[in-house]
PDB file of N, CA, C, O and CB in Angstrom:
ATOM      1  N   MET A   1     242.274 163.582 -41.093  1.00  0.00           N
ATOM      2  CA  MET A   1     241.860 162.779 -40.091  1.00  0.00           C
ATOM      3  C   MET A   1     240.838 161.655 -40.882  1.00  0.00           C
ATOM      4  O   MET A   1     240.231 161.718 -41.951  1.00  0.00           O
ATOM      5  CB  MET A   1     241.150 163.718 -38.886  1.00  0.00           C
ATOM      6  N   THR A   2     240.959 160.491 -39.725  1.00  0.00           N
ATOM      7  CA  THR A   2     240.648 159.315 -40.632  1.00  0.00           C
ATOM      8  C   THR A   2     239.197 159.434 -40.351  1.00  0.00           C
ATOM      9  O   THR A   2     238.864 160.142 -39.401  1.00  0.00           O
ATOM     10  CB  THR A   2     241.386 157.766 -40.284  1.00  0.00           C
ATOM     11  N   PRO A   3     237.922 158.583 -41.343  1.00  0.00           N
ATOM     12  CA  PRO A   3     236.845 158.838 -41.025  1.00  0.00           C
ATOM     13  C   PRO A   3     235.758 158.257 -39.503  1.00  0.00           C
ATOM     14  O   PRO A   3     234.728 158.655 -38.959  1.00  0.00           O
ATOM     15  CB  PRO A   3     236.486 158.542 -42.194  1.00  0.00           C
ATOM     16  N   THR A   4     236.660 157.215 -39.326  1.00  0.00           N
ATOM     17  CA  THR A   4     236.516 157.080 -37.800  1.00  0.00           C
ATOM     18  C   THR A   4     237.037 158.162 -37.135  1.00  0.00           C
ATOM     19  O   THR A   4     236.331 158.688 -36.275  1.00  0.00           O
ATOM     20  CB  THR A   4     237.168 155.900 -37.243  1.00  0.00           C
ATOM     21  N   GLY A   5     237.734 158.442 -37.279  1.00  0.00           N
ATOM     22  CA  GLY A   5     238.504 159.669 -35.986  1.00  0.00           C
ATOM     23  C   GLY A   5     237.146 160.634 -35.964  1.00  0.00           C
ATOM     24  O   GLY A   5     236.435 160.707 -34.963  1.00  0.00           O
ATOM     25  N   VAL A   6     236.879 161.359 -37.185  1.00  0.00           N
ATOM     26  CA  VAL A   6     235.256 162.308 -37.382  1.00  0.00           C
ATOM     27  C   VAL A   6     234.445 162.043 -37.171  1.00  0.00           C
ATOM     28  O   VAL A   6     233.679 163.006 -37.189  1.00  0.00           O
ATOM     29  CB  VAL A   6     234.686 162.698 -38.308  1.00  0.00           C
ATOM     30  N   ALA A   7     233.505 160.254 -36.662  1.00  0.00           N
ATOM     31  CA  ALA A   7     232.946 159.916 -35.839  1.00  0.00           C
ATOM     32  C   ALA A   7     233.118 159.989 -34.591  1.00  0.00           C
ATOM     33  O   ALA A   7     232.208 160.043 -33.763  1.00  0.00           O
ATOM     34  CB  ALA A   7     232.816 159.195 -36.057  1.00  0.00           C
ATOM     35  N   SER A   8     234.269 159.995 -34.365  1.00  0.00           N
ATOM     36  CA  SER A   8     234.570 159.966 -32.970  1.00  0.00           C
ATOM     37  C   SER A   8     234.485 160.869 -31.569  1.00  0.00           C
ATOM     38  O   SER A   8     234.425 160.652 -30.359  1.00  0.00           O
ATOM     39  CB  SER A   8     235.545 159.778 -33.092  1.00  0.00           C
ATOM     40  N   LEU A   9     234.527 162.454 -32.821  1.00  0.00           N
ATOM     41  CA  LEU A   9     234.795 163.697 -32.266  1.00  0.00           C
ATOM     42  C   LEU A   9     233.125 163.972 -32.366  1.00  0.00           C
ATOM     43  O   LEU A   9     232.482 164.609 -31.531  1.00  0.00           O
ATOM     44  CB  LEU A   9     236.011 164.780 -33.149  1.00  0.00           C
ATOM     45  N   ILE A  10     232.696 163.476 -33.325  1.00  0.00           N
ATOM     46  CA  ILE A  10     231.236 163.880 -33.645  1.00  0.00           C
ATOM     47  C   ILE A  10     230.595 163.215 -32.068  1.00  0.00           C
ATOM     48  O   ILE A  10     230.092 163.949 -31.217  1.00  0.00           O
ATOM     49  CB  ILE A  10     230.506 163.006 -35.397  1.00  0.00           C
ATOM     50  N   SER A  11     230.693 162.171 -31.957  1.00  0.00           N
ATOM     51  CA  SER A  11     230.051 161.787 -30.937  1.00  0.00           C
ATOM     52  C   SER A  11     230.670 162.038 -29.253  1.00  0.00           C
ATOM     53  O   SER A  11     230.219 161.850 -28.123  1.00  0.00           O
ATOM     54  CB  SER A  11     229.878 160.435 -31.313  1.00  0.00           C
ATOM     55  N   GLU A  12     231.633 162.437 -29.695  1.00  0.00           N
ATOM     56  CA  GLU A  12     232.229 163.783 -28.097  1.00  0.00           C
ATOM     57  C   GLU A  12     231.830 164.811 -28.062  1.00  0.00           C
ATOM     58  O   GLU A  12     231.827 165.301 -26.933  1.00  0.00           O
ATOM     59  CB  GLU A  12     233.714 164.375 -27.877  1.00  0.00           C
ATOM     60  N   GLY A  13     231.293 165.692 -29.194  1.00  0.00           N
ATOM     61  CA  GLY A  13     230.915 166.970 -29.042  1.00  0.00           C
ATOM     62  C   GLY A  13     229.432 166.746 -29.015  1.00  0.00           C
ATOM     63  O   GLY A  13     228.839 167.790 -29.286  1.00  0.00           O
ATOM     64  N   ARG A  14     228.818 165.962 -28.831  1.00  0.00           N
ATOM     65  CA  ARG A  14     227.114 165.844 -29.274  1.00  0.00           C
ATOM     66  C   ARG A  14     226.334 166.889 -27.543  1.00  0.00           C
ATOM     67  O   ARG A  14     225.302 167.559 -27.552  1.00  0.00           O
ATOM     68  CB  ARG A  14     226.419 163.292 -29.370  1.00  0.00           C
ATOM     69  N   ALA A  15     227.197 166.678 -26.410  1.00  0.00           N
ATOM     70  CA  ALA A  15     226.840 166.869 -25.489  1.00  0.00           C
ATOM     71  C   ALA A  15     226.650 168.631 -25.089  1.00  0.00           C
ATOM     72  O   ALA A  15     225.863 169.355 -24.479  1.00  0.00           O
ATOM     73  CB  ALA A  15     227.641 166.043 -24.836  1.00  0.00           C
ATOM     74  N   LEU A  16     227.740 168.721 -25.761  1.00  0.00           N
ATOM     75  CA  LEU A  16     228.159 170.147 -26.056  1.00  0.00           C
ATOM     76  C   LEU A  16     227.244 170.605 -27.078  1.00  0.00           C
ATOM     77  O   LEU A  16     226.623 171.621 -26.764  1.00  0.00           O
ATOM     78  CB  LEU A  16     229.661 170.303 -26.544  1.00  0.00           C
ATOM     79  N   VAL A  17     227.062 170.245 -27.925  1.00  0.00           N
ATOM     80  CA  VAL A  17     225.585 170.870 -28.943  1.00  0.00           C
ATOM     81  C   VAL A  17     224.289 171.290 -28.391  1.00  0.00           C
ATOM     82  O   VAL A  17     223.708 172.367 -28.253  1.00  0.00           O
ATOM     83  CB  VAL A  17     224.997 169.752 -29.930  1.00  0.00           C
ATOM     84  N   ARG A  18     223.955 169.622 -28.030  1.00  0.00           N
ATOM     85  CA  ARG A  18     222.661 170.696 -26.350  1.00  0.00           C
ATOM     86  C   ARG A  18     222.905 171.670 -25.745  1.00  0.00           C
ATOM     87  O   ARG A  18     222.241 172.697 -25.891  1.00  0.00           O
ATOM     88  CB  ARG A  18     222.368 170.085 -24.836  1.00  0.00           C
ATOM     89  N   ALA A  19     224.240 171.545 -24.662  1.00  0.00           N
ATOM     90  CA  ALA A  19     224.380 172.387 -24.100  1.00  0.00           C
ATOM     91  C   ALA A  19     224.254 173.916 -24.970  1.00  0.00           C
ATOM     92  O   ALA A  19     223.054 174.085 -25.184  1.00  0.00           O
ATOM     93  CB  ALA A  19     225.454 172.010 -23.498  1.00  0.00           C
ATOM     94  N   LEU A  20     224.529 174.309 -25.163  1.00  0.00           N
ATOM     95  CA  LEU A  20     224.726 175.238 -26.078  1.00  0.00           C
ATOM     96  C   LEU A  20     223.804 175.611 -26.679  1.00  0.00           C
ATOM     97  O   LEU A  20     223.512 176.786 -26.455  1.00  0.00           O
ATOM     98  CB  LEU A  20     225.463 175.004 -26.815  1.00  0.00           C
ATOM     99  N   ALA A  21     222.991 174.918 -27.611  1.00  0.00           N
ATOM    100  CA  ALA A  21     221.826 174.983 -28.078  1.00  0.00           C
ATOM    101  C   ALA A  21     220.192 175.250 -27.067  1.00  0.00           C
ATOM    102  O   ALA A  21     219.128 175.756 -27.424  1.00  0.00           O
ATOM    103  CB  ALA A  21     221.937 173.745 -28.772  1.00  0.00           C
ATOM    104  N   LEU A  22     220.614 174.660 -25.742  1.00  0.00           N
ATOM    105  CA  LEU A  22     219.592 174.773 -24.384  1.00  0.00           C
ATOM    106  C   LEU A  22     220.060 176.375 -23.905  1.00  0.00           C
ATOM    107  O   LEU A  22     219.254 177.178 -23.434  1.00  0.00           O
ATOM    108  CB  LEU A  22     219.994 173.315 -22.886  1.00  0.00           C
ATOM    109  N   ARG A  23     221.116 176.588 -24.061  1.00  0.00           N
ATOM    110  CA  ARG A  23     221.520 178.126 -23.131  1.00  0.00           C
ATOM    111  C   ARG A  23     221.396 179.134 -24.789  1.00  0.00           C
ATOM    112  O   ARG A  23     220.770 180.188 -24.678  1.00  0.00           O
ATOM    113  CB  ARG A  23     223.849 178.131 -22.054  1.00  0.00           C
ATOM    114  N   ILE A  24     221.661 178.979 -25.448  1.00  0.00           N
ATOM    115  CA  ILE A  24     220.840 179.953 -26.229  1.00  0.00           C
ATOM    116  C   ILE A  24     219.368 180.000 -26.811  1.00  0.00           C
ATOM    117  O   ILE A  24     218.925 180.847 -27.587  1.00  0.00           O
ATOM    118  CB  ILE A  24     221.479 180.089 -27.170  1.00  0.00           C
ATOM    119  N   HIS A  25     218.847 179.146 -26.390  1.00  0.00           N
ATOM    120  CA  HIS A  25     217.554 178.729 -26.548  1.00  0.00           C
ATOM    121  C   HIS A  25     216.389 179.767 -25.192  1.00  0.00           C
ATOM    122  O   HIS A  25     215.355 180.391 -25.428  1.00  0.00           O
ATOM    123  CB  HIS A  25     217.683 176.803 -26.307  1.00  0.00           C
ATOM    124  N   ARG A  26     216.869 179.637 -24.304  1.00  0.00           N
ATOM    125  CA  ARG A  26     216.457 179.921 -23.277  1.00  0.00           C
ATOM    126  C   ARG A  26     216.703 182.090 -23.412  1.00  0.00           C
ATOM    127  O   ARG A  26     215.915 182.989 -23.118  1.00  0.00           O
ATOM    128  CB  ARG A  26     217.410 178.795 -22.060  1.00  0.00           C
ATOM    129  N   GLY A  27     218.149 182.137 -23.981  1.00  0.00           N
ATOM    130  CA  GLY A  27     217.943 183.825 -24.166  1.00  0.00           C
ATOM    131  C   GLY A  27     217.544 184.632 -25.341  1.00  0.00           C
ATOM    132  O   GLY A  27     217.641 185.854 -25.462  1.00  0.00           O
ATOM    133  N   LEU A  28     216.983 183.586 -26.370  1.00  0.00           N
ATOM    134  CA  LEU A  28     216.191 183.922 -27.491  1.00  0.00           C
ATOM    135  C   LEU A  28     215.097 184.905 -27.238  1.00  0.00           C
ATOM    136  O   LEU A  28     214.584 184.872 -26.120  1.00  0.00           O
ATOM    137  CB  LEU A  28     215.642 182.748 -28.025  1.00  0.00           C
ATOM    138  N   PRO A  29     214.564 185.968 -28.301  1.00  0.00           N
ATOM    139  CA  PRO A  29     213.558 186.920 -27.666  1.00  0.00           C
ATOM    140  C   PRO A  29     212.120 186.089 -28.089  1.00  0.00           C
ATOM    141  O   PRO A  29     210.973 186.147 -27.644  1.00  0.00           O
ATOM    142  CB  PRO A  29     213.692 188.691 -28.363  1.00  0.00           C
ATOM    143  N   VAL A  30     212.868 185.163 -29.346  1.00  0.00           N
ATOM    144  CA  VAL A  30     211.418 184.878 -30.510  1.00  0.00           C
ATOM    145  C   VAL A  30     211.088 183.296 -29.907  1.00  0.00           C
ATOM    146  O   VAL A  30     211.900 182.775 -29.142  1.00  0.00           O
ATOM    147  CB  VAL A  30     211.946 184.838 -32.779  1.00  0.00           C
ATOM    148  N   LYS A  31     209.717 182.512 -30.350  1.00  0.00           N
ATOM    149  CA  LYS A  31     210.096 181.163 -30.400  1.00  0.00           C
ATOM    150  C   LYS A  31     210.883 180.450 -31.475  1.00  0.00           C
ATOM    151  O   LYS A  31     210.385 180.296 -32.590  1.00  0.00           O
ATOM    152  CB  LYS A  31     209.062 180.567 -30.307  1.00  0.00           C
ATOM    153  N   VAL A  32     212.042 180.028 -31.196  1.00  0.00           N
ATOM    154  CA  VAL A  32     212.460 178.864 -31.938  1.00  0.00           C
ATOM    155  C   VAL A  32     212.400 177.611 -31.382  1.00  0.00           C
ATOM    156  O   VAL A  32     212.439 177.477 -30.159  1.00  0.00           O
ATOM    157  CB  VAL A  32     213.649 178.989 -32.316  1.00  0.00           C
ATOM    158  N   ASP A  33     212.301 176.583 -32.204  1.00  0.00           N
ATOM    159  CA  ASP A  33     212.141 175.095 -32.124  1.00  0.00           C
ATOM    160  C   ASP A  33     213.859 175.002 -31.308  1.00  0.00           C
ATOM    161  O   ASP A  33     214.884 175.572 -31.680  1.00  0.00           O
ATOM    162  CB  ASP A  33     211.825 174.144 -34.018  1.00  0.00           C
ATOM    163  N   LEU A  34     213.664 174.068 -30.105  1.00  0.00           N
ATOM    164  CA  LEU A  34     214.880 173.600 -29.540  1.00  0.00           C
ATOM    165  C   LEU A  34     215.424 172.695 -30.542  1.00  0.00           C
ATOM    166  O   LEU A  34     216.569 173.035 -30.839  1.00  0.00           O
ATOM    167  CB  LEU A  34     214.705 172.934 -28.184  1.00  0.00           C
ATOM    168  N   GLU A  35     215.129 171.949 -30.999  1.00  0.00           N
ATOM    169  CA  GLU A  35     215.611 170.999 -32.187  1.00  0.00           C
ATOM    170  C   GLU A  35     215.951 171.578 -33.017  1.00  0.00           C
ATOM    171  O   GLU A  35     217.167 171.486 -33.190  1.00  0.00           O
ATOM    172  CB  GLU A  35     214.841 170.149 -32.764  1.00  0.00           C
ATOM    173  N   ASP A  36     215.222 172.464 -33.985  1.00  0.00           N
ATOM    174  CA  ASP A  36     216.321 173.392 -35.069  1.00  0.00           C
ATOM    175  C   ASP A  36     217.338 173.715 -34.975  1.00  0.00           C
ATOM    176  O   ASP A  36     218.092 173.653 -35.946  1.00  0.00           O
ATOM    177  CB  ASP A  36     216.140 174.448 -35.393  1.00  0.00           C
ATOM    178  N   LEU A  37     217.877 174.327 -33.401  1.00  0.00           N
ATOM    179  CA  LEU A  37     218.985 174.512 -32.988  1.00  0.00           C
ATOM    180  C   LEU A  37     219.836 173.948 -32.403  1.00  0.00           C
ATOM    181  O   LEU A  37     220.917 174.407 -32.034  1.00  0.00           O
ATOM    182  CB  LEU A  37     218.956 175.095 -32.615  1.00  0.00           C
ATOM    183  N   ILE A  38     219.405 172.866 -32.264  1.00  0.00           N
ATOM    184  CA  ILE A  38     220.221 171.576 -32.241  1.00  0.00           C
ATOM    185  C   ILE A  38     220.729 170.954 -33.556  1.00  0.00           C
ATOM    186  O   ILE A  38     221.670 170.182 -33.740  1.00  0.00           O
ATOM    187  CB  ILE A  38     219.414 170.549 -31.604  1.00  0.00           C
ATOM    188  N   ALA A  39     219.829 171.513 -34.441  1.00  0.00           N
ATOM    189  CA  ALA A  39     220.098 170.456 -35.695  1.00  0.00           C
ATOM    190  C   ALA A  39     221.547 171.506 -36.482  1.00  0.00           C
ATOM    191  O   ALA A  39     222.600 171.188 -37.035  1.00  0.00           O
ATOM    192  CB  ALA A  39     218.214 170.222 -37.040  1.00  0.00           C
ATOM    193  N   TYR A  40     220.880 172.847 -36.153  1.00  0.00           N
ATOM    194  CA  TYR A  40     222.065 173.693 -36.489  1.00  0.00           C
ATOM    195  C   TYR A  40     223.373 173.341 -36.083  1.00  0.00           C
ATOM    196  O   TYR A  40     224.398 173.377 -36.764  1.00  0.00           O
ATOM    197  CB  TYR A  40     221.900 174.900 -36.011  1.00  0.00           C
ATOM    198  N   GLY A  41     223.197 172.910 -34.607  1.00  0.00           N
ATOM    199  CA  GLY A  41     224.653 173.096 -34.332  1.00  0.00           C
ATOM    200  C   GLY A  41     225.210 171.409 -34.504  1.00  0.00           C
ATOM    201  O   GLY A  41     226.321 171.172 -34.978  1.00  0.00           O
ATOM    202  N   GLU A  42     224.683 170.793 -34.248  1.00  0.00           N
ATOM    203  CA  GLU A  42     225.060 169.289 -34.959  1.00  0.00           C
ATOM    204  C   GLU A  42     225.802 169.726 -37.154  1.00  0.00           C
ATOM    205  O   GLU A  42     226.818 169.374 -37.752  1.00  0.00           O
ATOM    206  CB  GLU A  42     222.768 168.023 -34.924  1.00  0.00           C
ATOM    207  N   LEU A  43     224.853 170.401 -37.474  1.00  0.00           N
ATOM    208  CA  LEU A  43     226.145 170.826 -38.659  1.00  0.00           C
ATOM    209  C   LEU A  43     227.639 171.303 -38.685  1.00  0.00           C
ATOM    210  O   LEU A  43     228.632 171.001 -39.347  1.00  0.00           O
ATOM    211  CB  LEU A  43     225.750 171.820 -39.306  1.00  0.00           C
ATOM    212  N   GLY A  44     227.361 172.169 -37.688  1.00  0.00           N
ATOM    213  CA  GLY A  44     228.485 173.005 -36.889  1.00  0.00           C
ATOM    214  C   GLY A  44     229.617 171.776 -36.040  1.00  0.00           C
ATOM    215  O   GLY A  44     230.830 171.730 -35.838  1.00  0.00           O
ATOM    216  N   LEU A  45     228.757 171.129 -35.804  1.00  0.00           N
ATOM    217  CA  LEU A  45     229.499 169.817 -34.935  1.00  0.00           C
ATOM    218  C   LEU A  45     230.305 169.342 -36.164  1.00  0.00           C
ATOM    219  O   LEU A  45     231.527 169.483 -36.208  1.00  0.00           O
ATOM    220  CB  LEU A  45     228.305 168.389 -34.188  1.00  0.00           C
ATOM    221  N   ALA A  46     229.451 168.664 -37.356  1.00  0.00           N
ATOM    222  CA  ALA A  46     229.898 167.883 -38.451  1.00  0.00           C
ATOM    223  C   ALA A  46     231.556 168.921 -39.090  1.00  0.00           C
ATOM    224  O   ALA A  46     232.639 168.357 -39.240  1.00  0.00           O
ATOM    225  CB  ALA A  46     228.303 167.770 -39.752  1.00  0.00           C
ATOM    226  N   GLU A  47     231.379 170.136 -39.306  1.00  0.00           N
ATOM    227  CA  GLU A  47     232.154 170.848 -40.205  1.00  0.00           C
ATOM    228  C   GLU A  47     233.673 171.064 -39.101  1.00  0.00           C
ATOM    229  O   GLU A  47     234.861 171.163 -39.408  1.00  0.00           O
ATOM    230  CB  GLU A  47     231.202 172.429 -40.778  1.00  0.00           C
ATOM    231  N   ALA A  48     232.982 171.075 -37.757  1.00  0.00           N
ATOM    232  CA  ALA A  48     234.003 171.383 -36.730  1.00  0.00           C
ATOM    233  C   ALA A  48     235.119 170.034 -36.738  1.00  0.00           C
ATOM    234  O   ALA A  48     236.260 170.429 -36.974  1.00  0.00           O
ATOM    235  CB  ALA A  48     233.173 171.616 -35.140  1.00  0.00           C
ATOM    236  N   ALA A  49     235.046 168.896 -36.580  1.00  0.00           N
ATOM    237  CA  ALA A  49     235.303 167.830 -37.109  1.00  0.00           C
ATOM    238  C   ALA A  49     236.076 166.881 -37.704  1.00  0.00           C
ATOM    239  O   ALA A  49     236.833 165.952 -37.423  1.00  0.00           O
ATOM    240  CB  ALA A  49     234.954 167.888 -37.426  1.00  0.00           C
ATOM    241  N   ARG A  50     235.410 167.699 -39.018  1.00  0.00           N
ATOM    242  CA  ARG A  50     236.104 167.468 -40.508  1.00  0.00           C
ATOM    243  C   ARG A  50     237.375 168.119 -40.602  1.00  0.00           C
ATOM    244  O   ARG A  50     238.408 167.562 -40.972  1.00  0.00           O
ATOM    245  CB  ARG A  50     235.233 168.050 -41.738  1.00  0.00           C
ATOM    246  N   ASP A  51     237.219 169.848 -40.103  1.00  0.00           N
ATOM    247  CA  ASP A  51     238.803 170.343 -40.041  1.00  0.00           C
ATOM    248  C   ASP A  51     239.718 170.547 -38.990  1.00  0.00           C
ATOM    249  O   ASP A  51     240.704 171.267 -39.152  1.00  0.00           O
ATOM    250  CB  ASP A  51     238.913 171.449 -40.500  1.00  0.00           C
ATOM    251  N   PHE A  52     239.463 169.946 -37.870  1.00  0.00           N
ATOM    252  CA  PHE A  52     240.127 169.826 -36.843  1.00  0.00           C
ATOM    253  C   PHE A  52     240.950 169.540 -37.347  1.00  0.00           C
ATOM    254  O   PHE A  52     240.947 168.945 -38.424  1.00  0.00           O
ATOM    255  CB  PHE A  52     239.854 169.224 -35.933  1.00  0.00           C
ATOM    256  N   ASP A  53     242.164 169.974 -36.546  1.00  0.00           N
ATOM    257  CA  ASP A  53     244.139 169.281 -36.853  1.00  0.00           C
ATOM    258  C   ASP A  53     244.154 169.019 -35.121  1.00  0.00           C
ATOM    259  O   ASP A  53     243.643 169.818 -34.337  1.00  0.00           O
ATOM    260  CB  ASP A  53     245.999 171.024 -37.668  1.00  0.00           C
ATOM    261  N   PRO A  54     244.699 168.008 -34.791  1.00  0.00           N
ATOM    262  CA  PRO A  54     245.104 167.911 -33.406  1.00  0.00           C
ATOM    263  C   PRO A  54     246.291 168.346 -33.329  1.00  0.00           C
ATOM    264  O   PRO A  54     246.835 168.568 -32.247  1.00  0.00           O
ATOM    265  CB  PRO A  54     245.048 166.679 -32.830  1.00  0.00           C
ATOM    266  N   GLU A  55     246.821 168.516 -34.403  1.00  0.00           N
ATOM    267  CA  GLU A  55     248.253 169.426 -34.417  1.00  0.00           C
ATOM    268  C   GLU A  55     248.186 170.618 -34.666  1.00  0.00           C
ATOM    269  O   GLU A  55     248.592 170.868 -35.801  1.00  0.00           O
ATOM    270  CB  GLU A  55     249.224 169.089 -35.320  1.00  0.00           C
ATOM    271  N   GLN A  56     247.829 171.527 -34.068  1.00  0.00           N
ATOM    272  CA  GLN A  56     247.644 172.553 -33.882  1.00  0.00           C
ATOM    273  C   GLN A  56     247.506 173.118 -32.526  1.00  0.00           C
ATOM    274  O   GLN A  56     247.380 174.331 -32.356  1.00  0.00           O
ATOM    275  CB  GLN A  56     246.864 172.698 -34.531  1.00  0.00           C
ATOM    276  N   GLY A  57     247.528 172.212 -31.497  1.00  0.00           N
ATOM    277  CA  GLY A  57     247.623 172.397 -30.345  1.00  0.00           C
ATOM    278  C   GLY A  57     246.245 172.640 -29.539  1.00  0.00           C
ATOM    279  O   GLY A  57     246.312 172.768 -28.316  1.00  0.00           O
ATOM    280  N   ALA A  58     245.245 172.694 -30.066  1.00  0.00           N
ATOM    281  CA  ALA A  58     243.763 173.118 -29.068  1.00  0.00           C
ATOM    282  C   ALA A  58     242.952 171.860 -29.159  1.00  0.00           C
ATOM    283  O   ALA A  58     242.967 171.020 -30.058  1.00  0.00           O
ATOM    284  CB  ALA A  58     242.650 174.590 -29.738  1.00  0.00           C
ATOM    285  N   GLN A  59     242.146 171.893 -27.909  1.00  0.00           N
ATOM    286  CA  GLN A  59     241.044 170.989 -27.889  1.00  0.00           C
ATOM    287  C   GLN A  59     240.391 170.791 -28.687  1.00  0.00           C
ATOM    288  O   GLN A  59     240.165 171.663 -29.527  1.00  0.00           O
ATOM    289  CB  GLN A  59     240.348 171.103 -27.229  1.00  0.00           C
ATOM    290  N   PHE A  60     239.837 169.595 -28.745  1.00  0.00           N
ATOM    291  CA  PHE A  60     238.500 169.674 -29.733  1.00  0.00           C
ATOM    292  C   PHE A  60     237.321 170.484 -29.365  1.00  0.00           C
ATOM    293  O   PHE A  60     236.554 170.958 -30.203  1.00  0.00           O
ATOM    294  CB  PHE A  60     237.895 168.314 -29.917  1.00  0.00           C
ATOM    295  N   SER A  61     237.181 170.649 -27.913  1.00  0.00           N
ATOM    296  CA  SER A  61     236.162 170.989 -27.497  1.00  0.00           C
ATOM    297  C   SER A  61     236.306 172.650 -27.295  1.00  0.00           C
ATOM    298  O   SER A  61     235.431 173.230 -26.652  1.00  0.00           O
ATOM    299  CB  SER A  61     235.868 170.129 -26.354  1.00  0.00           C
ATOM    300  N   THR A  62     236.955 173.081 -27.622  1.00  0.00           N
ATOM    301  CA  THR A  62     237.280 174.507 -27.739  1.00  0.00           C
ATOM    302  C   THR A  62     236.811 175.168 -29.160  1.00  0.00           C
ATOM    303  O   THR A  62     236.010 176.052 -29.463  1.00  0.00           O
ATOM    304  CB  THR A  62     238.854 174.658 -27.551  1.00  0.00           C
ATOM    305  N   PHE A  63     237.869 174.144 -30.028  1.00  0.00           N
ATOM    306  CA  PHE A  63     237.836 174.426 -31.459  1.00  0.00           C
ATOM    307  C   PHE A  63     236.363 174.103 -32.292  1.00  0.00           C
ATOM    308  O   PHE A  63     236.100 174.537 -33.414  1.00  0.00           O
ATOM    309  CB  PHE A  63     239.018 173.549 -32.069  1.00  0.00           C
ATOM    310  N   ALA A  64     235.391 173.148 -31.372  1.00  0.00           N
ATOM    311  CA  ALA A  64     234.001 172.955 -32.294  1.00  0.00           C
ATOM    312  C   ALA A  64     233.468 174.507 -31.350  1.00  0.00           C
ATOM    313  O   ALA A  64     233.184 175.524 -31.983  1.00  0.00           O
ATOM    314  CB  ALA A  64     232.773 170.957 -32.010  1.00  0.00           C
ATOM    315  N   TYR A  65     233.417 174.478 -30.198  1.00  0.00           N
ATOM    316  CA  TYR A  65     232.738 175.119 -29.913  1.00  0.00           C
ATOM    317  C   TYR A  65     232.148 176.632 -30.583  1.00  0.00           C
ATOM    318  O   TYR A  65     230.950 176.881 -30.714  1.00  0.00           O
ATOM    319  CB  TYR A  65     233.173 175.028 -29.011  1.00  0.00           C
ATOM    320  N   TYR A  66     233.088 177.410 -30.905  1.00  0.00           N
ATOM    321  CA  TYR A  66     233.346 178.881 -31.534  1.00  0.00           C
ATOM    322  C   TYR A  66     231.897 178.212 -33.021  1.00  0.00           C
ATOM    323  O   TYR A  66     230.759 178.607 -33.272  1.00  0.00           O
ATOM    324  CB  TYR A  66     235.796 179.323 -32.228  1.00  0.00           C
ATOM    325  N   ARG A  67     232.884 176.961 -33.712  1.00  0.00           N
ATOM    326  CA  ARG A  67     231.829 176.302 -35.069  1.00  0.00           C
ATOM    327  C   ARG A  67     230.491 176.157 -34.566  1.00  0.00           C
ATOM    328  O   ARG A  67     229.562 176.504 -35.295  1.00  0.00           O
ATOM    329  CB  ARG A  67     232.260 174.638 -35.688  1.00  0.00           C
ATOM    330  N   ILE A  68     230.353 175.875 -33.870  1.00  0.00           N
ATOM    331  CA  ILE A  68     229.045 174.781 -33.181  1.00  0.00           C
ATOM    332  C   ILE A  68     227.599 176.135 -33.114  1.00  0.00           C
ATOM    333  O   ILE A  68     226.531 176.182 -33.724  1.00  0.00           O
ATOM    334  CB  ILE A  68     229.669 173.957 -30.873  1.00  0.00           C
ATOM    335  N   ARG A  69     228.282 177.166 -31.991  1.00  0.00           N
ATOM    336  CA  ARG A  69     227.784 178.871 -31.560  1.00  0.00           C
ATOM    337  C   ARG A  69     227.450 178.920 -33.172  1.00  0.00           C
ATOM    338  O   ARG A  69     226.374 178.626 -33.692  1.00  0.00           O
ATOM    339  CB  ARG A  69     229.296 180.364 -30.761  1.00  0.00           C
ATOM    340  N   GLY A  70     228.833 179.436 -33.927  1.00  0.00           N
ATOM    341  CA  GLY A  70     228.197 180.203 -35.267  1.00  0.00           C
ATOM    342  C   GLY A  70     226.786 179.398 -35.836  1.00  0.00           C
ATOM    343  O   GLY A  70     225.723 179.966 -36.087  1.00  0.00           O
ATOM    344  N   ALA A  71     227.011 178.158 -35.952  1.00  0.00           N
ATOM    345  CA  ALA A  71     226.373 177.199 -37.247  1.00  0.00           C
ATOM    346  C   ALA A  71     224.634 178.293 -36.352  1.00  0.00           C
ATOM    347  O   ALA A  71     223.814 179.098 -36.793  1.00  0.00           O
ATOM    348  CB  ALA A  71     226.625 174.418 -37.089  1.00  0.00           C
ATOM    349  N   ILE A  72     224.936 177.521 -34.768  1.00  0.00           N
ATOM    350  CA  ILE A  72     223.226 177.653 -34.379  1.00  0.00           C
ATOM    351  C   ILE A  72     222.746 179.397 -34.521  1.00  0.00           C
ATOM    352  O   ILE A  72     221.546 179.632 -34.663  1.00  0.00           O
ATOM    353  CB  ILE A  72     222.921 177.036 -32.380  1.00  0.00           C
ATOM    354  N   TYR A  73     223.606 180.403 -34.480  1.00  0.00           N
ATOM    355  CA  TYR A  73     223.041 181.861 -34.704  1.00  0.00           C
ATOM    356  C   TYR A  73     222.897 182.050 -35.994  1.00  0.00           C
ATOM    357  O   TYR A  73     222.466 183.123 -36.416  1.00  0.00           O
ATOM    358  CB  TYR A  73     223.869 182.993 -34.193  1.00  0.00           C
TER     359      TYR A  73
END
């Protein structure tokens, strides 16, 4: 994938990162900074954008969801 394609996917997925981080933050029993969770999610988003192959037939949001969630946890 081209660098502009990766940047476009990252831009598209930022709202998903924030939504997942908020949902996870509410469910955690200990005090964890929300901004830290968002930062971990951004790393997962970048990995997902780098590894995404549209030829496999999945939507990017579906592919990225599990990478982002895993990176946050």
